[in-house]
PALUM-183404 format. One record per residue: x, y, z of N, C-alpha, C in turn; residue number from 1. Coordinates in nm, 3 decimals. Layout:
! residues N
REC    n.c1    n.c2    n.c3   ca.c1   ca.c2   ca.c3    c.c1    c.c2    c.c3 num
REC       X       Y       Z       X       Y       Z       X       Y       Z NUM
...
***
This chain:
! residues 297
REC    n.c1    n.c2    n.c3   ca.c1   ca.c2   ca.c3    c.c1    c.c2    c.c3 num
REC  11.139  11.085  10.957  11.091  11.059  10.811  11.088  10.930  10.810   1
REC  10.987  10.832  10.793  10.913  10.704  10.772  11.032  10.721  10.618   2
REC  10.999  10.747  10.507  11.053  10.794  10.375  11.123  10.873  10.320   3
REC  11.246  10.904  10.299  11.269  11.023  10.231  11.400  10.987  10.102   4
REC  11.342  11.018  10.007  11.404  11.006   9.841  11.473  11.164   9.823   5
REC  11.549  11.135   9.772  11.615  11.283   9.705  11.684  11.239   9.568   6
REC  11.617  11.274   9.467  11.720  11.269   9.310  11.692  11.115   9.287   7
REC  11.579  11.038   9.322  11.609  10.877   9.297  11.559  10.847   9.199   8
REC  11.673  10.781   9.098  11.619  10.768   8.955  11.724  10.585   8.951   9
REC  11.611  10.542   8.817  11.697  10.410   8.815  11.648  10.411   8.649  10
REC  11.765  10.326   8.604  11.791  10.310   8.401  11.863  10.214   8.429  11
REC  11.745  10.154   8.330  11.780  10.019   8.282  11.764  10.015   8.145  12
REC  11.940  10.042   8.079  12.001  10.093   7.966  11.991  10.180   7.945  13
REC  11.886  10.207   7.799  11.838  10.331   7.768  11.691  10.361   7.835  14
REC  11.637  10.311   7.880  11.507  10.299   7.966  11.519  10.368   8.071  15
REC  11.449  10.467   8.124  11.432  10.551   8.221  11.304  10.514   8.280  16
REC  11.328  10.407   8.407  11.224  10.433   8.491  11.145  10.497   8.590  17
REC  11.257  10.566   8.666  11.214  10.650   8.760  11.352  10.781   8.723  18
REC  11.286  10.907   8.749  11.369  10.988   8.708  11.358  11.081   8.878  19
REC  11.439  11.108   8.916  11.473  11.237   9.018  11.404  11.248   9.129  20
REC  11.319  11.114   9.150  11.197  11.105   9.272  11.279  11.163   9.445  21
REC  11.174  11.307   9.403  11.221  11.353   9.592  11.072  11.354   9.644  22
REC  11.080  11.253   9.767  10.988  11.217   9.823  10.988  11.181   9.963  23
REC  10.901  11.272  10.019  10.872  11.236  10.152  10.763  11.158  10.240  24
REC  10.764  11.076  10.338  10.635  11.027  10.385  10.695  11.020  10.533  25
REC  10.590  11.086  10.647  10.658  11.109  10.755  10.584  10.974  10.835  26
REC  10.619  10.946  10.970  10.591  10.858  11.040  10.435  10.909  11.061  27
REC  10.330  10.813  11.099  10.219  10.767  11.115  10.124  10.815  10.988  28
REC  10.164  10.831  10.859  10.091  10.912  10.766  10.056  10.785  10.655  29
REC   9.940  10.767  10.577   9.919  10.702  10.483   9.956  10.797  10.370  30
REC  10.051  10.727  10.269  10.051  10.782  10.108  10.028  10.715  10.026  31
REC   9.937  10.780   9.943   9.865  10.683   9.811  10.015  10.768   9.698  32
REC  10.034  10.630   9.627  10.113  10.639   9.521  10.055  10.597   9.367  33
REC  10.018  10.632   9.305   9.931  10.625   9.198  10.040  10.653   9.045  34
REC   9.936  10.542   8.952   9.999  10.623   8.846   9.958  10.431   8.722  35
REC   9.969  10.446   8.569   9.958  10.341   8.537  10.031  10.245   8.544  36
REC  10.017  10.145   8.510  10.115  10.052   8.473  10.220  10.038   8.377  37
REC  10.359  10.079   8.459  10.502  10.100   8.400  10.511  10.243   8.386  38
REC  10.442  10.305   8.512  10.461  10.461   8.544  10.605  10.455   8.629  39
REC  10.636  10.367   8.705  10.736  10.342   8.811  10.738  10.326   8.941  40
REC  10.615  10.321   8.994  10.545  10.267   9.121  10.639  10.154   9.150  41
REC  10.639  10.025   9.110  10.688   9.900   9.185  10.861   9.895   9.175  42
REC  10.907   9.979   9.073  11.078  10.044   9.077  11.084  10.088   9.195  43
REC  11.040  10.199   9.181  11.030  10.309   9.356  11.025  10.163   9.458  44
REC  10.917  10.087   9.451  10.922  10.027   9.586  11.083   9.915   9.571  45
REC  11.094   9.871   9.513  11.231   9.773   9.490  11.329   9.832   9.518  46
REC  11.359   9.970   9.480  11.463  10.068   9.506  11.474  10.089   9.664  47
REC  11.320  10.117   9.706  11.317  10.139   9.880  11.339   9.968   9.963  48
REC  11.303   9.866   9.900  11.335   9.780   9.951  11.507   9.715   9.967  49
REC  11.546   9.788   9.857  11.710   9.786   9.832  11.744   9.651   9.727  50
REC  11.615   9.603   9.641  11.650   9.523   9.606  11.723   9.535   9.447  51
REC  11.701   9.687   9.451  11.751   9.756   9.282  11.882   9.859   9.349  52
REC  11.967   9.896   9.297  12.044   9.991   9.282  12.055  10.123   9.213  53
REC  12.026  10.232   9.365  11.943  10.335   9.239  12.085  10.357   9.119  54
REC  11.999  10.412   9.014  12.159  10.487   8.904  12.193  10.604   8.957  55
REC  12.083  10.662   8.983  12.148  10.787   9.080  12.060  10.822   9.219  56
REC  12.121  10.942   9.313  11.962  10.936   9.438  12.016  10.840   9.501  57
REC  11.956  10.888   9.651  11.924  10.810   9.721  11.833  10.759   9.797  58
REC  11.788  10.636   9.860  11.676  10.648   9.950  11.680  10.593  10.090  59
REC  11.617  10.635  10.158  11.676  10.656  10.338  11.518  10.617  10.372  60
REC  11.521  10.503  10.463  11.411  10.475  10.559  11.429  10.483  10.704  61
REC  11.383  10.564  10.745  11.404  10.615  10.896  11.558  10.641  10.893  62
REC  11.590  10.713  10.826  11.754  10.770  10.802  11.852  10.696  10.762  63
REC  11.794  10.568  10.745  11.911  10.477  10.703  11.907  10.401  10.525  64
REC  11.992  10.458  10.452  12.047  10.394  10.321  11.943  10.235  10.286  65
REC  11.857  10.257  10.227  11.840  10.165  10.173  11.918  10.032  10.101  66
REC  11.991  10.113  10.047  12.069   9.996  10.005  12.242  10.018  10.035  67
REC  12.338  10.088  10.107  12.401  10.057  10.121  12.408  10.010  10.270  68
REC  12.316  10.013  10.371  12.278   9.931  10.517  12.161   9.874  10.517  69
REC  12.103   9.795  10.403  11.990   9.732  10.388  11.906   9.674  10.550  70
REC  11.983   9.574  10.569  11.967   9.513  10.697  11.910   9.617  10.809  71
REC  12.004   9.709  10.825  11.972   9.776  10.930  11.851   9.934  10.870  72
REC  11.815   9.945  10.777  11.721  10.008  10.677  11.572   9.933  10.677  73
REC  11.596   9.838  10.668  11.467   9.710  10.655  11.396   9.673  10.794  74
REC  11.485   9.637  10.917  11.408   9.623  11.056  11.316   9.641  11.069  75
REC  11.258   9.787  11.005  11.135   9.839  11.062  11.019   9.863  10.943  76
REC  11.080   9.760  10.854  10.973   9.772  10.695  10.928   9.631  10.718  77
REC  10.752   9.640  10.680  10.681   9.541  10.631  10.688   9.557  10.485  78
REC  10.651   9.432  10.395  10.631   9.474  10.239  10.513   9.335  10.223  79
REC  10.440   9.391  10.180  10.319   9.317  10.085  10.313   9.300   9.908  80
REC  10.343   9.264   9.841  10.377   9.249   9.700  10.227   9.181   9.633  81
REC  10.203   9.289   9.509  10.118   9.266   9.434  10.060   9.108   9.423  82
REC  10.218   9.048   9.375  10.165   8.865   9.330  10.264   8.807   9.427  83
REC  10.179   8.747   9.517  10.225   8.694   9.632  10.317   8.544   9.579  84
REC  10.418   8.555   9.620  10.552   8.421   9.630  10.553   8.392   9.763  85
REC  10.514   8.298   9.821  10.477   8.199   9.907  10.537   8.059   9.900  86
REC  10.575   7.985   9.967  10.623   7.858   9.966  10.469   7.764  10.013  87
REC  10.460   7.714   9.874  10.359   7.617   9.865  10.311   7.519   9.932  88
REC  10.409   7.467   9.981  10.418   7.358  10.096  10.374   7.370  10.217  89
REC  10.377   7.460  10.258  10.398   7.546  10.379  10.240   7.604  10.451  90
REC  10.158   7.531  10.532  10.020   7.626  10.563  10.027   7.747  10.577  91
REC   9.915   7.783  10.589   9.932   7.979  10.622  10.002   8.002  10.756  92
REC   9.926   7.881  10.855   9.978   7.884  11.001  10.185   7.856  11.004  93
REC  10.210   7.796  10.936  10.343   7.760  10.897  10.378   7.890  10.861  94
REC  10.354   7.897  10.790  10.386   8.058  10.705  10.407   8.135  10.779  95
REC  10.287   8.216  10.912  10.318   8.309  11.013  10.426   8.292  11.058  96
REC  10.437   8.198  11.120  10.547   8.132  11.230  10.648   8.153  11.132  97
REC  10.733   8.080  11.030  10.838   8.128  10.967  10.866   8.257  10.935  98
REC  10.755   8.388  10.904  10.792   8.482  10.885  10.809   8.623  11.010  99
REC  10.753   8.522  11.106  10.779   8.586  11.281  10.922   8.577  11.308 100
REC  10.996   8.470  11.300  11.118   8.441  11.289  11.179   8.513  11.208 101
REC  11.170   8.526  11.090  11.231   8.595  11.001  11.249   8.727  11.045 102
REC  11.176   8.817  11.095  11.140   8.920  11.117  11.143   8.969  11.287 103
REC  11.167   8.905  11.373  11.230   8.902  11.511  11.074   8.911  11.576 104
REC  10.948   8.895  11.530  10.848   8.891  11.575  10.731   8.950  11.529 105
REC  10.609   8.920  11.576  10.489   8.954  11.569  10.391   8.962  11.652 106
REC  10.300   9.005  11.693  10.174   9.058  11.773  10.048   8.947  11.751 107
REC  10.085   8.839  11.817  10.016   8.717  11.808   9.875   8.741  11.805 108
REC   9.830   8.804  11.955   9.695   8.842  11.965   9.623   8.888  11.848 109
REC   9.682   8.964  11.787   9.629   9.075  11.668   9.619   8.992  11.524 110
REC   9.727   8.887  11.495   9.733   8.837  11.434   9.603   8.705  11.446 111
REC   9.594   8.649  11.546   9.454   8.623  11.572   9.336   8.721  11.500 112
REC   9.339   8.846  11.583   9.227   8.904  11.523   9.219   8.933  11.362 113
REC   9.320   8.937  11.273   9.342   8.907  11.167   9.281   8.840  11.075 114
REC   9.357   8.722  11.144   9.287   8.582  11.096   9.143   8.555  11.080 115
REC   9.038   8.602  11.174   8.957   8.629  11.191   8.876   8.710  11.092 116
REC   8.885   8.839  11.118   8.842   8.951  11.019   8.845   8.933  10.851 117
REC   8.985   8.873  10.788   9.008   8.857  10.701   8.928   8.657  10.633 118
REC   8.873   8.572  10.744   8.858   8.482  10.748   8.960   8.376  10.653 119
REC   9.028   8.363  10.735   9.131   8.282  10.594   9.159   8.147  10.704 120
REC   9.121   8.065  10.641   9.171   7.884  10.666   9.316   7.863  10.697 121
REC   9.359   7.886  10.805   9.546   7.867  10.792   9.563   7.759  10.801 122
REC   9.450   7.590  10.814   9.506   7.483  10.778   9.591   7.461  10.636 123
REC   9.516   7.540  10.559   9.529   7.515  10.387   9.685   7.501  10.368 124
REC   9.735   7.422  10.294   9.843   7.463  10.207   9.854   7.573  10.118 125
REC   9.942   7.657  10.142   9.966   7.770  10.056   9.923   7.726   9.831 126
REC   9.962   7.658   9.880   9.925   7.604   9.687   9.765   7.531   9.642 127
REC   9.693   7.560   9.791   9.544   7.494   9.763   9.496   7.654   9.809 128
REC   9.545   7.768   9.782   9.479   7.868   9.845   9.447   7.954   9.650 129
REC   9.354   8.016   9.652   9.337   8.102   9.538   9.453   8.258   9.567 130
REC   9.433   8.347   9.465   9.525   8.461   9.489   9.475   8.518   9.625 131
REC   9.324   8.564   9.641   9.306   8.624   9.721   9.319   8.580   9.855 132
REC   9.313   8.452   9.880   9.373   8.422  10.022   9.508   8.383  10.035 133
REC   9.622   8.429   9.899   9.711   8.455   9.966   9.783   8.561   9.957 134
REC   9.715   8.613   9.935   9.682   8.750   9.977   9.654   8.798  10.112 135
REC   9.581   8.752  10.157   9.546   8.759  10.293   9.663   8.738  10.355 136
REC   9.718   8.618  10.326   9.829   8.577  10.409   9.941   8.686  10.451 137
REC   9.958   8.725  10.326  10.058   8.820  10.306  10.016   8.994  10.435 138
REC   9.895   9.012  10.387   9.802   9.106  10.445   9.857   9.104  10.616 139
REC   9.762   8.954  10.650   9.816   8.937  10.787   9.977   8.979  10.868 140
REC  10.018   8.874  10.807  10.178   8.886  10.852  10.210   8.947  10.850 141
REC  10.239   9.088  10.753  10.285   9.249  10.738  10.226   9.346  10.863 142
REC  10.055   9.340  10.859  10.006   9.433  11.020  10.032   9.366  11.121 143
REC  10.051   9.258  11.148  10.068   9.158  11.255  10.200   9.177  11.286 144
REC  10.293   9.212  11.215  10.426   9.233  11.271  10.438   9.405  11.326 145
REC  10.351   9.489  11.330  10.362   9.587  11.410  10.459   9.664  11.343 146
REC  10.507   9.636  11.219  10.634   9.721  11.154  10.600   9.875  11.174 147
REC  10.690   9.986  11.216  10.706  10.140  11.204  10.625  10.152  11.045 148
REC  10.688  10.074  10.888  10.630  10.124  10.787  10.580   9.999  10.671 149
REC  10.494  10.043  10.628  10.405   9.886  10.535  10.421   9.964  10.432 150
REC  10.520   9.886  10.316  10.505   9.891  10.183  10.415   9.824  10.120 151
REC  10.337   9.876  10.074  10.228   9.797  10.045  10.158   9.810   9.833 152
REC  10.243   9.713   9.790  10.223   9.729   9.652  10.113   9.657   9.595 153
REC  10.028   9.718   9.527   9.857   9.684   9.515   9.823   9.558   9.572 154
REC   9.789   9.555   9.772   9.736   9.482   9.830   9.643   9.416   9.813 155
REC   9.541   9.507   9.748   9.374   9.417   9.740   9.358   9.331   9.613 156
REC   9.498   9.320   9.516   9.484   9.228   9.402   9.380   9.125   9.455 157
REC   9.286   9.112   9.429   9.230   8.949   9.426   9.158   8.970   9.533 158
REC   9.114   9.039   9.616   9.022   9.045   9.676   8.887   9.047   9.679 159
REC   8.785   9.019   9.732   8.665   9.064   9.736   8.586   9.170   9.814 160
REC   8.491   9.247   9.766   8.476   9.368   9.821   8.463   9.367   9.963 161
REC   8.424   9.269  10.028   8.417   9.252  10.188   8.526   9.203  10.195 162
REC   8.626   9.157  10.160   8.778   9.191  10.217   8.859   9.314  10.204 163
REC   8.825   9.410  10.124   8.896   9.536  10.087   8.837   9.601  10.223 164
REC   8.710   9.598  10.269   8.624   9.664  10.384   8.742   9.586  10.445 165
REC   8.787   9.478  10.493   8.835   9.456  10.594   8.956   9.526  10.566 166
REC   9.042   9.552  10.477   9.163   9.536  10.453   9.175   9.702  10.498 167
REC   9.061   9.800  10.465   9.057   9.955  10.513   9.071   9.997  10.672 168
REC   8.958   9.869  10.714   8.964   9.893  10.880   9.113   9.865  10.927 169
REC   9.200   9.748  10.896   9.337   9.747  10.944   9.383   9.827  10.899 170
REC   9.372   9.947  10.781   9.484  10.027  10.821   9.461  10.139  10.874 171
REC   9.287  10.177  10.899   9.310  10.287  10.990   9.366  10.226  11.102 172
REC   9.371  10.116  11.180   9.412  10.076  11.307   9.556  10.106  11.278 173
REC   9.617  10.072  11.186   9.800  10.074  11.197   9.829  10.219  11.184 174
REC   9.735  10.323  11.130   9.728  10.456  11.157   9.736  10.549  11.306 175
REC   9.641  10.516  11.322   9.603  10.502  11.488   9.728  10.449  11.556 176
REC   9.826  10.375  11.513   9.925  10.335  11.650  10.035  10.406  11.517 177
REC  10.020  10.499  11.480  10.188  10.588  11.431  10.234  10.529  11.325 178
REC  10.158  10.401  11.267  10.283  10.317  11.146  10.252  10.420  11.030 179
REC  10.339  10.418  10.962  10.374  10.499  10.803  10.285  10.366  10.703 180
REC  10.254  10.464  10.629  10.201  10.318  10.522  10.213  10.377  10.402 181
REC  10.258  10.332  10.286  10.327  10.392  10.144  10.229  10.263  10.019 182
REC  10.139  10.339  10.039  10.020  10.213   9.913  10.066  10.291   9.790 183
REC  10.062  10.168   9.675  10.040  10.176   9.558   9.951  10.105   9.513 184
REC   9.867  10.176   9.466   9.685  10.089   9.382   9.645  10.165   9.265 185
REC   9.611  10.060   9.238   9.551  10.091   9.147   9.351  10.145   9.170 186
REC   9.359  10.130   9.288   9.159  10.144   9.313   9.179  10.272   9.371 187
REC   9.073  10.375   9.263   9.158  10.501   9.296   9.053  10.532   9.452 188
REC   8.934  10.480   9.435   8.862  10.478   9.557   8.929  10.413   9.693 189
REC   8.998  10.328   9.685   9.050  10.295   9.813   9.161  10.382   9.852 190
REC   9.230  10.479   9.783   9.325  10.558   9.791   9.261  10.663   9.839 191
REC   9.135  10.765   9.754   9.107  10.843   9.817   9.028  10.840  10.009 192
REC   8.976  10.686   9.996   8.923  10.679  10.159   9.025  10.642  10.284 193
REC   9.172  10.674  10.227   9.225  10.601  10.332   9.367  10.707  10.331 194
REC   9.347  10.788  10.225   9.536  10.841  10.198   9.524  10.996  10.262 195
REC   9.648  11.024  10.371   9.651  11.155  10.415   9.708  11.258  10.256 196
REC   9.816  11.185  10.190   9.884  11.247  10.113   9.828  11.179   9.932 197
REC   9.852  11.235   9.863   9.885  11.115   9.741   9.998  11.171   9.612 198
REC  10.058  11.111   9.574  10.149  11.133   9.474  10.089  11.080   9.375 199
REC  10.128  11.136   9.263  10.063  11.073   9.126  10.193  11.066   8.993 200
REC  10.237  10.955   8.963  10.366  10.938   8.894  10.313  10.942   8.726 201
REC  10.426  10.940   8.677  10.383  10.951   8.493  10.551  10.978   8.425 202
REC  10.541  10.834   8.361  10.693  10.799   8.285  10.762  10.861   8.373 203
REC  10.785  10.786   8.536  10.878  10.788   8.622  10.901  10.900   8.700 204
REC  10.825  11.009   8.675  10.818  11.169   8.713  10.735  11.127   8.796 205
REC  10.758  11.237   8.934  10.636  11.274   9.006  10.606  11.354   8.999 206
REC  10.471  11.367   8.903  10.409  11.542   8.822  10.278  11.596   8.924 207
REC  10.277  11.516   9.047  10.174  11.622   9.128  10.195  11.529   9.261 208
REC  10.154  11.596   9.367  10.159  11.550   9.481  10.066  11.597   9.637 209
REC   9.989  11.578   9.710   9.931  11.686   9.780   9.808  11.587   9.825 210
REC   9.776  11.694   9.957   9.636  11.601   9.965   9.515  11.657   9.897 211
REC   9.410  11.541   9.878   9.308  11.540   9.819   9.255  11.717   9.810 212
REC   9.248  11.767   9.895   9.176  11.928   9.882   9.327  12.018   9.793 213
REC   9.404  11.950   9.887   9.514  12.060   9.717   9.494  12.013   9.586 214
REC   9.495  11.873   9.566   9.505  11.828   9.457   9.344  11.860   9.370 215
REC   9.257  11.890   9.397   9.137  11.920   9.353   9.102  12.064   9.323 216
REC   9.224  12.155   9.375   9.239  12.274   9.311   9.258  12.298   9.201 217
REC   9.352  12.206   9.139   9.388  12.171   9.025   9.279  12.143   8.925 218
REC   9.166  12.073   8.922   9.082  12.030   8.840   8.976  12.102   8.868 219
REC   8.862  12.128   8.782   8.759  12.163   8.764   8.637  12.109   8.831 220
REC   8.547  12.246   8.941   8.391  12.152   8.967   8.303  12.166   8.875 221
REC   8.229  12.070   8.898   8.142  11.983   8.794   7.995  12.076   8.890 222
REC   7.903  12.143   8.763   7.798  12.245   8.826   7.691  12.216   8.744 223
REC   7.553  12.201   8.759   7.469  12.120   8.717   7.361  12.268   8.696 224
REC   7.326  12.358   8.611   7.226  12.471   8.704   7.079  12.424   8.583 225
REC   6.997  12.454   8.692   6.850  12.439   8.627   6.790  12.571   8.596 226
REC   6.699  12.608   8.465   6.653  12.772   8.503   6.479  12.720   8.444 227
REC   6.397  12.803   8.486   6.266  12.851   8.509   6.252  12.909   8.344 228
REC   6.225  12.792   8.239   6.288  12.898   8.107   6.436  12.856   8.007 229
REC   6.391  12.932   7.913   6.536  12.841   7.858   6.677  12.902   7.908 230
REC   6.731  12.815   7.915   6.926  12.843   7.939   6.978  12.937   7.893 231
REC   6.980  13.060   7.970   7.083  13.198   7.862   7.242  13.142   7.831 232
REC   7.287  13.220   7.743   7.426  13.181   7.717   7.520  13.229   7.813 233
REC   7.612  13.162   7.863   7.742  13.198   7.926   7.856  13.242   7.887 234
REC   7.887  13.221   7.751   7.995  13.262   7.652   8.074  13.377   7.721 235
REC   8.211  13.324   7.710   8.288  13.415   7.762   8.311  13.409   7.906 236
REC   8.292  13.336   7.977   8.299  13.372   8.141   8.453  13.262   8.197 237
REC   8.494  13.376   8.218   8.659  13.321   8.267   8.644  13.196   8.364 238
REC   8.690  13.133   8.281   8.724  12.954   8.373   8.617  12.841   8.371 239
REC   8.564  12.896   8.281   8.420  12.806   8.233   8.386  12.732   8.113 240
REC   8.386  12.640   8.102   8.337  12.520   7.985   8.194  12.474   7.993 241
REC   8.082  12.545   7.965   7.969  12.545   7.926   7.920  12.443   7.812 242
REC   7.850  12.345   7.847   7.754  12.281   7.772   7.631  12.262   7.791 243
REC   7.567  12.288   7.692   7.386  12.249   7.706   7.339  12.139   7.791 244
REC   7.240  12.080   7.888   7.204  11.963   7.926   7.074  11.984   7.917 245
REC   6.985  12.041   7.773   6.830  12.041   7.769   6.817  12.159   7.738 246
REC   6.739  12.216   7.720   6.646  12.345   7.640   6.689  12.442   7.832 247
REC   6.645  12.408   7.894   6.638  12.462   8.028   6.770  12.399   8.154 248
REC   6.869  12.359   8.071   7.018  12.333   8.181   7.126  12.369   8.092 249
REC   7.231  12.412   8.211   7.374  12.401   8.147   7.451  12.350   8.251 250
REC   7.551  12.243   8.201   7.677  12.159   8.262   7.749  12.256   8.232 251
REC   7.862  12.262   8.326   7.959  12.368   8.374   8.048  12.304   8.452 252
REC   8.149  12.301   8.359   8.308  12.265   8.469   8.404  12.358   8.470 253
REC   8.385  12.436   8.575   8.459  12.555   8.634   8.590  12.556   8.718 254
REC   8.682  12.627   8.672   8.848  12.621   8.725   8.836  12.735   8.816 255
REC   8.856  12.720   8.937   8.886  12.850   9.043   8.761  12.887   9.095 256
REC   8.777  13.004   9.136   8.665  13.094   9.189   8.486  13.042   9.134 257
REC   8.397  13.014   9.205   8.260  13.023   9.136   8.180  13.101   9.139 258
REC   8.294  13.237   9.228   8.184  13.391   9.216   8.182  13.460   9.074 259
REC   8.217  13.420   8.995   8.234  13.517   8.848   8.071  13.440   8.803 260
REC   8.094  13.317   8.805   7.957  13.210   8.798   7.803  13.265   8.863 261
REC   7.823  13.281   9.010   7.769  13.338   9.060   7.697  13.455   9.048 262
REC   7.789  13.553   8.976   7.771  13.668   8.962   7.666  13.685   8.822 263
REC   7.735  13.595   8.742   7.652  13.576   8.597   7.551  13.542   8.643 264
REC   7.463  13.421   8.649   7.343  13.370   8.655   7.264  13.447   8.784 265
REC   7.301  13.543   8.872   7.233  13.652   8.933   7.115  13.701   8.837 266
REC   7.091  13.738   8.746   7.031  13.755   8.687   6.899  13.703   8.571 267
REC   6.912  13.562   8.602   6.834  13.486   8.588   6.748  13.387   8.632 268
REC   6.650  13.284   8.643   6.545  13.281   8.675   6.661  13.080   8.722 269
REC   6.706  13.084   8.801   6.776  12.942   8.870   6.674  12.881   8.942 270
REC   6.602  12.777   8.901   6.547  12.650   8.960   6.662  12.618   9.107 271
REC   6.724  12.545   9.014   6.858  12.464   9.074   6.984  12.463   9.049 272
REC   7.068  12.431   9.146   7.232  12.432   9.154   7.261  12.328   9.236 273
REC   7.410  12.275   9.198   7.436  12.168   9.203   7.562  12.173   9.209 274
REC   7.666  12.171   9.250   7.851  12.148   9.209   7.869  12.020   9.331 275
REC   7.943  11.949   9.251   8.038  11.876   9.312   8.203  11.906   9.320 276
REC   8.328  11.853   9.442   8.435  11.868   9.370   8.471  11.749   9.263 277
REC   8.572  11.770   9.191   8.643  11.624   9.122   8.682  11.507   9.166 278
REC   8.657  11.417   9.180   8.720  11.264   9.275   8.806  11.248   9.172 279
REC   8.944  11.226   9.304   9.069  11.158   9.284   9.071  11.064   9.143 280
REC   8.972  11.008   9.113   9.005  10.967   8.988   8.956  11.083   8.838 281
REC   8.924  11.181   8.846   8.912  11.282   8.774   9.068  11.405   8.751 282
REC   9.093  11.399   8.937   9.215  11.461   8.937   9.331  11.389   8.843 283
REC   9.344  11.210   8.860   9.417  11.140   8.862   9.409  11.189   8.663 284
REC   9.309  11.173   8.610   9.274  11.104   8.458   9.323  11.284   8.426 285
REC   9.301  11.323   8.467   9.344  11.523   8.411   9.482  11.542   8.410 286
REC   9.582  11.460   8.449   9.751  11.466   8.388   9.729  11.311   8.292 287
REC   9.676  11.271   8.246   9.684  11.165   8.098   9.616  11.208   8.023 288
REC   9.534  11.347   8.009   9.476  11.370   7.952   9.541  11.403   7.810 289
REC   9.482  11.375   7.680   9.550  11.401   7.560   9.699  11.394   7.576 290
REC   9.715  11.297   7.617   9.875  11.221   7.647   9.914  11.079   7.569 291
REC  10.028  11.099   7.474  10.038  10.943   7.415  10.158  10.938   7.477 292
REC  10.218  10.962   7.605  10.344  10.920   7.670  10.260  10.745   7.686 293
REC  10.377  10.691   7.657  10.365  10.561   7.738  10.476  10.539   7.851 294
REC  10.491  10.498   7.960  10.598  10.505   8.005  10.672  10.361   8.009 295
REC  10.778  10.368   8.069  10.846  10.293   8.058  10.927  10.157   8.109 296
REC  10.894  10.188   8.236  10.923  10.061   8.363  10.870   9.961   8.348 297
***
């Protein structure tokens, strides 16, 4: 198991930043970690990195306690921060060499491929680079390390759309090699495209987890129906929220099976019917609807 946490918790005084997190991430899995600012995502990563001591519970990386044995636990890990903090007087090329020596090695040939893919000028000093280019330095160094586990905290912050495509290509390559990736991101389309499973964090608690297919079962399908004539009333249809979208059309949010809806429509002159599964954004927002909560970390 690449990541295994049991009852992992962190308090700062009276503030609960993370509350009883039970999480597993398998080797070769891309796991998306979602939540708004302050939900506890960065706190989780700091605990996995051994930067903060848990208030309760434990975090293990490949079976090694991240706090009690930090050097051994992190020997197979690479980390990308959402806010790059690099050495301003070094060039990108010098930074790569320094990090390679620090971590114990790098795949130089693959690093060259990534430099080309991310269109990075390695001769410029870090201080002269934009945030997006500093982010590229982190990404290239992390993926070129071929680490068994990549902890990525908002890794595409500052990247333009073309570079986001390059990032996705690189994640797919890492997954094919059997590397595990823990991806904390605000970009839901990115998580939807890349992740095998998704966890949703709210107020320091993991409130939902599963594959996209599993999570979608908890949210309504959207169905649009157009009729040859006035739209009928479907009042009382179990699991359905029905609104008129014009004199001859209905907009239906349907929980559960659409079988009862099909039966209800059988005696009406339907011209067209379209349905779509909820997006990850809709699943995510489902957990925050009508919530006045404000996470504390």
